[in-house]
N, C-alpha and C positions, 0 to 999 in steps of 0.2 A: 429668509432662511437658506441659507448656501446649499446648491447640487451636488451631491458628487455620484458618476457613475462605476456602478460597478458591473462589472463586466463577467456575467456568469453568474446564476440561481442556486450552486450545487453547496456542499456543503458550506467550503470556503465564503463564497457570496451572502451567503442566509448568515453567518457568523459575521460578517464585515458589517451587513447592514446593520444587525442587532444593537454595535457598537458605536455606528456613526450617530444613532437614533439619540443613545445616549449621551454624546457628546453635542448636542446639541444640530448635528446637521442631518440633513435631506438624502438619502439614498434611491438612484432613480437604477436598478436592478436591468439590465439586457439579458435575456435569456433567449435563445435561439429556439428551443423547445416548445412544447406545447405545457410543459409542466415544468415545477421548480425539481430538485434531486440531484442533479448531473448524472454521476457514475454511479449512484445509488438508488436508481429507478430502477424498477424491473420491468424487465423485457414483456415484453405483449405480447411475443410470437413464442413457438413452441417450434419454429423450422427454422432451418440455417439460412444466417442472414447473409447476403449475396451484395453487397454496395455496389456501386457504379465505378468505372475507373478510375483511379486517382484515390481511391480508397475514402469517396465522397459519400454520403448518405442521403439519400433522395429528400428534403426538403420535405414532404408529405407523408415519409414513413410514420406509420404511429411507435416506433421505438424510439427513442428518447435518442439525440444523435450523439449523448456522450454516453450512453450506457454501456457497459462492459461487461455485464452482470449476466449469470448462464443459471436455469433452475436449479435451484436447491444449494445454492453457494451460499455460504456463511462467512461471516468474517474471521480471520486470521489469527484478529486478535480482540480480548474479551471486551465487553458490556463496558468495564471499567477504564479502558484506555480508549475505547471508540464512544466519548460522548465529551460535552462542551461542558468547559469549568462550570457552568451554574444552573444545567440543565439536567436534571437530575433523569433517568430512565425511568420507566414506571414499572409495580410490580409485577412480575411475573414474566419477563423480559428472558428470552433465551441468554444465556453464560455468552455464548456467539451469537451474535443476532443472524438471523436472516435476512437476504437484503430485503425483502418485504418489511422487515421490523424498521431496518437502517431508512428505508425510504420513509415508514409512516412518523420517526424519530424526527425525521428532519421538516415533515411537514407541521407537526405539532409544535417545533420549533419555530415556526414561520407565522403558524398562527397566536403564537403566545406573545413573540416579541412583534413583530412585522404589521400585522394586520389590526391589533387594535385601533389606531387612527391613522386612517389611507391619505391624510394629508401630508401626512413625515415621511410615508414610504411609495414609490411610484414602484410596480411591475411592466413592464415592458416586456411582452410573452411573444415569443416566435420574431424576433429581432435579432439577426445576427450585425452584430458591432463589425465594418469596414476598413473604417481607416482611424485612428485618434493620433494625434498632432500637438506638441506642445504650441500655446500663443505664445507671441512675440514679448508680451506683456509679462510673462512668467519667464522670471529669472532667478537667480538665489539668492537674490535679497528679496526675493516673496516668500521665504520658504518658513517665515516665523509660525502664518496660523491663516486661516480662514475666517475672517472678520464677518460675522453675519450681516453688519449694518454696510459692508461693501460688497457691491455686485460685480466687480472684475472677474474676469475667468479666465484659467488657464491652460484649459484644455479645448480642443474642438474634439465631438465623434460625429462619424458621421455612420448609420445603416441602414439595411435595408429590412424592411418588413417584408416578411416573408408572406403573409399571407396575403397583401395586396401586391404585391409584387410592385412596393415605392421606396425610393432612398431619403432619407432625412440628414436634419444637422442641428446639431446644438454642441454650446457652450455650458463647460462646467466649472466649477470650482476647482473639482479635483477628482481624479479616479483609481480605482480600486479595481485591479487584474485579479482575477479572480475565477478565468477559465478553465485550470485543470494542470498540472503537468503531463497528464496520460493521456494526451488526444488524436496522432497522428500514429497510426498503426504503421510500425517500423517490419519490413521482411529482409529474409536473409537478402547478401548484396547481388548475387549473382542471379535472380528473377529477374524478369522482365517480360514484358505481353507476350514473349515469343515463345518463351518456357512456362508460362501458364496455362495448367492442361484444362483450364475454364475455356477457352480457347481451342482447345486439343481436336485436330480432325480426325485422328486417327482412335482414340479415345483410350491408348495406352498410358500415358501420364494421370498422376495421382492427382487430385482435385486437391490445390492449397487454397489453404482459407488463414486469417488472421484468426490470434486465440479470441477478439474483441467480436469475432464471427459467430463464436462457440454458444446453443444455446441449449441445448440437452443430449443426452446419450442416446436417446432411442434414435436419433435419425442415421448412427452410424450402429444399427443392427447387422451384425456378421461380416462387419466390414474388419479389412485390415488399418489400422493407423498408427501411423507416426505423429510424433506430438516434439517436437525441436524447442530448445530451448531450458534453461537449469534456474528459471524464478516460481515463485508461489505458483503463479498460475498453469505454469508449465506441468507441474507434479501435482496439481489438485485437477487440471483436466484428464491427464491421463488418468487416476484415479478414477474418475468419475466417469470418464466415456471407458471403461473396461467392463463397467455392468453391462455393455450392450456388443461393444466389439468384438469380432472372435480372435484376434491378435493387436495387441499397442507393444509400439516399441518407443520408450523414450532415450531421444538424441541429446544427450547433456555436453557442452561447452566443458565444463568442468563439473567435478563433482563436489554438489554442496554437502555442506549438515543438514540433517533434514529432522525437524524436531515437531514431535507431534503439538496437539493445542493442549494437551495436559501434560505435565512434567513433575516428578517430584522432587523435593531439597529438604534439607534438614533444616527446621524453623524452630522457633523458642514454641513451648507448649502453650497453648491456652487451654486452661483450664483450671477451674477453682484450688485442683491441690499441686498444678504443679509449682518447682521449688525454682527460683533463680531462673539461670539460663539452660534449664532442660532444655532438649532440643527433640524432635521426632519427626519422623517421614511426616512432610505435610505436601499432597497432591493438589499443584496448582495450575491455573491457567498460566501458561506459558509466557504471556508479555508480563505478570504480577512477578514470573518469577527471576527474566531477564532484567527488566526495568527498576534494581534496587539499588540503593546506595549505599556505598562503602565507604565511602570519604568525603569531604567536603569538597564543592567544586571548586575546582583549579582552573578552567576553561576548556576549550573545546581540541578535540584532537586533530590539527592540519594533516600531517602526514604521519607515514606511519611509517617505522623502523621494523628491521624483522622480530627482534624481540617481543616489539607490541603484537604483533602478526602471531608469535605462537604461544604468545599469553592469552590470547582471545581464543585460538584450537584447543586448549587444554581448557578452556571456561569450558566452550559450549561442546566438547567432548564431555566431561563431564556433567552436561546436562542429559545426553542423547543416551549417554555410556554405553557398551557393547555391542547392543544391538546390531546397529549400521556395519558397525565394525565385520560380521561375523557373516553379513550376505554379500549376496553377488556385489550389489552399490560399493561397496567398500566405505571408506575415507578418503577423505583429500589428504593427497600425499603431500604435497608440498607447504608445510607450515612455517614459511616465508612468506608466501602471499598472504594477503586480507581473508579474511573469513567468509566466506558464503555461504546463508542461511537461508531456506525455506520451510514453509510451515508446510505438514501433511499430518492429519492422523493414520491414511491409510497407503502409503508408496512404498513405505518402508516393505508393509506385510503383503504386499501385492509383487515389487519385486521376487521376496523371497518362496512365495507361492508360486514362482514363474508365470504369472496374471500381464506381467509388466517387465519387457524386455529392454535395460537398460544396457546402452549404448553410450562411452565419454567418446565423444568425437565431435565434428561438424556438418553442416549439411552444404556440399560443395558444390554440387550438381546434379541434374536431373538429364538419364539420359533416352534418347529417341523410345526407348522400349519402356521408360517408366523405370527402370533404377535409380537408388537414390545414391547418388557418391556420397562418400562419408570421410574426411580428412580425420583419421584415428591417431594421427603421429606416428605409426608405424612403418616401416618401411613398403608396407604391398597397403593398395588402397583397397577400403571395403563397397561393398553396394548392398543394397537390399531393393529385394526385389517383392513382386505382389502388394505393394501397398495403396492404397486406395483413397485415403485421405493424407493429406498432411499440416498438421496443425503448427501452425507457426507463432509459438507464444516469445517473441522476440523483442520485445518491448514496444515503445513509442516514442515519438519525436513532440516538441511542442510545436506548437500554431500561433509562436506571438508573431510573427513576420508577416501575417495574413493581415493583421489586421493595426498593429503598431509603424508610424512613422519610421521610416531608415535612419532620421536625425536619434531619435530616442532609441533605436536599437544598437545605431553604434555608438553614443554615452552608457549604453550596457552591457558592450561589448557582444554582444547576443552570436552566438555558434546554436544555428538551426540544427547542425548534425551531434550536436554533444547531447548523450542521452542522461549524463551523467548530472550534470551544471551546467544547465547552456548562460547563464546572467552572470557578474557581476553587481553582487547586492551587499547591502550592508545589512546584519542581520537576515540577511537570506530577504528580503522586505521593503529597502528603502534604497533611493539613490541620489546624494546632496544636491548634482547638479539635473535633477528632478523632481522638482518641492513639490507635494499634495500628488504624487503619483507613489501606488504603495502597488505590494504585490501579495496575493494572499493565499496561501496552500500551493503557490507554484513552484513546489522542488522536490527532486526525489522521494519517497516515501512521506509524503505527509502524514500528522498527524494531526487529530480536531482536536488536540489539546494544544499545537503549537498553532493553528489558523487561529482559535480564539486569543491568543496571545501576540500574534501579529496583529488582527483586527483590532485589537485592542492599542497597538504601539500605535497603528497609522492613524486612528482616531482622536487619540491624543495630540500625535502631533499636527493634526491636520486643523485640528480645533485651539490648537495653543497652550493645553493644557500642561503641555513636557516640551522638554528643545532636546539638541542632542548638539554639543560641542563638536567642534570643527574636528578635532583628533582624534573623538570618540570616532566620530563617520570615518577618518581616512585608517584608522586601527581597523575600525570592522571592513572594509573596502580590501583593506590588505590581505583576511583573513580569506575573505571569499575568494581573492584572487590566486593565493597558497592552496587553498584546496583543490579549484581550479586545475593549478597545473601538477599537482602532484601526483608521484608515480611512486608507488604502485596506488590504485586509487580503491577507496573502499566501498563496499556491495555499494553503501548510501553515502552520500556527502555530511550526513552529522547524527550522531548519537541521540537520541529522541530526549534524553533528560540534561544531558549536557545544553541542546539549544532552547529545551523549555527556560532552566539556568540564565541563559543569555538574554532572554528575551523578558525575564523579569526583572536582571539588573537594569536594562536600558529602560523599563517602565519606571524605577524609582521607587518600586513598590519597599514597602519594610517588611512584610511579612515572608520573604525568602527561605529566611532559615527553618520557617515551619512547612517547609514544603516539603521534610522527608518524612512528615507524618508520624504516625507511630510504628511503623515496622520498617521505614525506611524506602518503602514505593511507591513510585511516582506512577500516581494518574491526575486529570486535570482537576478535581475540583479542590485538592490545596494549593490549585494555583488563583484563588480569588480571595477575598477578605471577608465575605458572609460565614462567619464563623460557623453559625448551625448547619451549613452546607458542609463545610468541611468535618463537624464532628457529626455527620450523617454517612459522608465517603469514608471516614475510619469505621464504622460502626459496619458498616456493609462490606470493608473489608475484614473486618474480625470476624465475623460470621462466612465470610468466604474460606477463610484461614482455618477455624474450627471445624467448616465440611472438610474440607482437608486432612484433616486430624482424628476425622469418627470411625474412617474405616469404609464408608460409602463407596468412595471409590478405587478402593483395590481391588475389587475381582477387574476389572476392565484391564486395569496397570499389570496385574497378575498375568490374565490371559494372553496381552499382547506380549510378555515375554515369555511366553511358550510355544507361541506358535512355528510352525515350519516340522521338518521331518527330525524325529529322535532315532537313532540306533538303540536298540535294548541287547543284551544277552545277559540270562536269569540261569541259574543254576538250581534244581527244585530236588529238594530231599524228603520225601514222606517217612516220619517220623515213625509210624507204625509196621510199616514193612522195608524200610529200607530202601526204596526205590531211586533210583537219582534218575533226574532227566532233566533236558539242555534243550532250552528256549531260547528264538535270538527272533531280530528283525528288525523292522523299520515301522515307528509311526507316526502317521501325520496329524498334525493339531493345523485345524486352518477356520478362519472366520467365511471362508468362502464354500462351503461344502456343497451350496444347494446349485455351482457352476457345472457340478461332476454329475450330477444325479441325473 
């Protein structure tokens, strides 16, 4: 049996192992941590994480080195999107799972598919891969498949056993890179060791941390906090830390569209008495509303025109409604640029109630007296004073240069500084010049359904179940190159349903036309051939839609719509006495009234 090395035992690594086993290959998973789960491993610590210089975590830390999660964090996509194609969530799972539920799901997945026969799968825990290089025997002519009767190796893998501090080397027939896209934290460019307040001698500078170090709002009780960035984590951390902080300032490089986890759309009424195409307000998880097919798949969009940008802005605005427009945050102003979307239930409400101060601009420096210098595109520079902590939710860089050989990196046209798309790959998974080397989940905005299809593609190619023609490879590489060079760049390089459909086409499946499902909603279980699981998925979606139409979710939506300050002016006429009175004033509706008690 041919061994295939998998780098990483997070969600991408586990699903890759599962499909390699199904294809008759033997996966060997390398994981630097003590446990599986990757980024979805709950933090064992409730205190602020302070990695050693260079953003490297101590090998002996209890926290998983890939964990980026904080206490109380939930997924921003529902359980219908956050799972693999053939492994349903257990009954009773939260609609938006917690970090703990996500980790339990991955552990159950591993127990179900990878632990039944130890001889079919090997885990090398606390083993950090330090080098992968292509052997001379591996060339494009060998790309057809891994022959179980042929022990010829294609890649050499070297690693460090963290526990024993010993180095090892072994040859493999193939390699799957599943080490995660969000790896090395990025900080604002002006920061260096001299400006980091953690080493500040006079104590005037704020302490600067990356969002990956954030664990709980309790650490910031009665502190003044600045959160830098316009990403999902930036807005969610700003909302979370406001529970304890005295002051929260959100510094946004651009104004995003802020979508709550639950949104309403007009959807066909699902009830026995409904007739034809009768539609009604339906409150759904945002991903079920966003990821729907309105027309047959016609290929991925690789370049954005102003017209496409404007159309997307109009669509997102229709989902958000007027609430953001009337808030101090406001809406994005330049609709010729790509849409930037963030998901947060509380952020806009907290801005409306002045619990968060939102400022559009960039953090460009910190003075000796601790004032934050901001570039707000105005004639004069702005500064923030009396800030105790700066939390930088400023993204990540990949770390492939830490273990892939220079020859492999050159073939992939790797750019360490590119946080958008650092590699040129066919279908975000393969390169024809690197046979039996595949990437799984290594792109900005990875979805579990995409990881599943990438893993299936890698396993079928390595086992010889399918092949890809040279022209198809060239076309796919050209698409990747175009996306990398495109200006302006989209928020994410791929639209999730389009990438799913692209992978299905490459896999030569016959069921892609049924991926629309009953309601046009795109979810992973519809991308596999087990009709029992597909039908169960359709029933689950039908129940979710019916719950969205039964009125039980309406009170929360109504409450959210009336939050804020309202002026009233009333004339009162007493019918019996004829007396006239005039009453006016302001009423404040708040979800956060306990803060003022």
